[in-house]
C-alpha positions in Angstrom: 12.4 30.5 -1.2 9.0 28.7 -0.7 7.4 29.4 2.5 6.2 26.6 4.7 2.6 26.9 3.6 3.4 26.1 -0.3 6.4 23.2 1.2 3.6 21.3 2.7 1.2 21.4 -0.4 -1.6 23.8 0.7 -1.6 25.6 -2.2 -1.8 22.2 -4.5 -4.2 22.6 -7.5 -5.1 18.5 -7.0 -8.2 18.6 -8.2 -8.2 20.8 -11.1 -4.9 19.2 -12.9 -6.8 15.4 -12.4 -9.7 17.2 -14.2 -8.1 19.0 -16.7 -6.2 15.4 -17.8 -9.3 13.6 -17.4 -11.3 15.9 -19.4 -8.2 16.5 -21.7 -8.3 20.5 -21.4 -4.9 21.1 -19.9 -3.9 23.7 -22.6 -6.4 25.8 -19.9 -3.0 25.2 -17.7 -0.8 26.0 -20.0 -2.1 29.3 -21.4 -3.6 29.9 -18.3 -1.8 30.6 -14.8 -2.4 27.6 -12.8 -3.9 29.8 -9.4 -6.5 31.7 -11.6 -8.0 28.1 -13.5 -8.0 26.7 -9.7 -9.9 29.9 -8.3 -12.5 30.1 -11.1 -12.9 25.9 -10.6 -13.6 26.9 -6.5 -16.1 29.6 -7.9 -17.8 27.3 -10.3 -18.2 23.9 -7.7 -18.9 26.6 -4.7 -22.1 28.2 -6.4 -23.2 25.3 -8.0 -23.3 23.4 -4.7 -25.2 26.2 -2.7 -27.5 26.3 -5.7 -28.6 22.6 -5.9 -29.2 22.8 -2.1 -31.1 25.9 -2.7 -33.5 24.2 -5.4 -33.8 21.2 -3.3 -35.0 23.1 -0.4 -37.1 25.3 -3.3 -38.7 21.9 -4.3 -39.2 20.5 -1.1 -39.7 23.4 1.1 -37.3 22.1 3.4 -34.2 24.2 4.6 -31.4 21.8 2.7 -28.7 25.0 2.9 -27.0 25.9 6.3 -24.2 28.1 7.3 -21.5 25.2 8.7 -22.0 23.5 5.0 -20.0 26.2 3.2 -16.6 25.4 5.2 -17.6 21.9 4.5 -17.5 22.3 0.7 -14.4 24.4 1.2 -12.5 21.9 2.3 -14.2 18.8 0.0 -12.7 20.9 -2.8 -9.6 22.8 -1.8 -7.7 20.0 0.3 -9.7 16.7 -0.7 -6.4 14.7 0.6 -6.6 15.8 4.0 -8.2 12.9 6.1 -10.7 15.6 8.0 -12.4 16.3 4.5 -13.3 12.6 4.0 -16.8 11.0 4.2 -16.6 9.3 7.7 -15.1 13.1 9.1 -17.5 14.8 7.6 -20.6 13.0 8.2 -19.9 11.7 11.6 -18.1 14.8 12.5 -21.3 16.8 11.8 -23.4 14.2 13.7 -21.8 14.5 16.9 -21.9 18.4 16.6 -25.6 18.1 16.3 -26.2 15.6 19.1 -23.6 18.0 21.4 -25.9 21.2 20.1 -29.3 20.3 20.4 -28.2 17.9 23.7 -27.1 21.3 25.6 -30.4 23.2 25.0 -32.2 20.4 26.5 -30.0 20.8 28.9 -30.7 24.3 29.9 -33.8 23.7 28.5 -33.6 26.2 25.9 -34.9 24.1 23.2 -37.7 26.4 22.7 -36.6 29.6 23.6 -35.4 31.1 20.4 -32.4 32.5 18.5 -30.0 34.2 20.7 -28.5 36.1 17.6 -31.8 37.8 17.7 -32.9 37.6 21.5 -29.4 38.5 23.4 -27.5 35.9 25.4 -27.5 35.0 29.1 -25.7 33.1 31.1 -27.3 29.6 30.1 -27.0 30.4 26.7 -22.7 31.2 27.3 -23.0 28.0 29.1 -25.2 26.3 26.7 -22.7 27.0 23.7 -19.6 26.8 25.6 -20.6 23.0 26.7 -21.5 22.0 23.0 -18.7 23.2 21.5 -16.2 21.7 24.0 -18.1 18.4 24.1 -17.9 18.5 20.1 -14.0 18.7 20.2 -13.7 15.7 22.7 -15.9 13.7 20.7 -14.7 13.9 17.4 -11.1 13.1 19.0 -12.8 10.3 20.9 -14.5 9.0 18.1 -11.7 9.7 15.1 -13.5 12.2 13.0 -12.0 15.2 13.5 -13.8 18.1 11.0 -13.2 21.1 11.9 -16.6 22.9 10.0 -18.5 20.6 12.9 -17.7 23.5 15.0 -19.9 25.7 13.3 -22.9 23.5 13.4 -23.0 22.6 17.4 -22.9 26.7 17.8 -25.6 27.3 15.4 -28.1 24.9 17.2 -26.9 25.9 21.0 -27.4 29.6 19.5 -30.7 28.5 19.0 -30.4 29.6 15.3 -31.6 25.9 14.2 -33.3 24.4 17.1 -36.2 22.0 15.4 -35.6 18.1 15.2 -36.7 18.3 11.6 -34.3 20.6 10.5 -31.4 18.7 12.5 -31.9 15.9 10.4 -32.1 17.7 7.1 -28.5 18.9 7.8 -27.0 15.5 7.7 -29.4 15.0 4.7 -28.0 17.8 2.5 -24.6 17.1 4.1 -24.8 13.9 2.2 -25.9 15.1 -1.1 -22.5 17.3 -0.5 -20.4 14.4 0.0 -21.9 12.8 -2.9 -20.9 15.6 -5.0 -17.2 15.7 -3.1 -16.9 11.7 -4.1 -17.7 12.5 -8.0 -16.0 15.5 -8.2 -12.7 14.1 -6.6 -12.8 11.0 -8.4 -13.3 12.4 -11.3 -10.2 14.7 -11.1 -8.0 11.0 -10.4 -8.2 11.8 -6.7 -7.5 8.3 -4.4 -10.6 9.9 -2.5 -12.2 7.7 -0.2 -15.8 6.6 -0.4 -16.2 6.9 3.7 -13.1 6.5 5.5 -9.2 7.9 4.9 -7.0 5.1 3.9 -4.3 4.4 6.6 -0.8 5.8 5.4 1.9 3.0 5.2 4.3 2.6 7.5 7.7 2.0 6.4 9.5 -1.1 7.3 11.3 -0.8 10.4 14.9 -2.1 10.9 15.3 -5.6 11.2 
């Protein structure tokens, strides 16, 4: 009997099936195990995503590759039907993480203190990290933009690994490129992937 994870459809390869149909290569799914084809798709797409951002970084001299973009890319292509995988949740969620992370640095006068990963953690850094993550979670709920990878963004900033204001803007610019790729790939697969907000689920009619 399938476990609870499979019943929820977490391991449904919607994107791969859709792209195979659009490109008329369904024979791949007939001749190879679907899970392996999906794994290959994730490998190629993940490689392409980071490679493109790295090429932009190489051409511009601006660091377009950030650790928290990895979980976002995985969410976009692994479970694109999840509300948290929509462009709205990703862009707003990371923006909240950036504001909360840098705000905590300013509050505790740590914006020029360097990275805690290299210098170690003290009391102020602990408070900054804790406050940034707590505020990010609360604001994502209030703004209806829950995006778990944004929690990584706020910690990266509040721990001082990324603290230059110009680099914070670049995070959102890199995320925008990733969102455009997600829209292109998921729409190619024939999925009803939103351009911004996820569509509200229709409520069944109540009793008359």
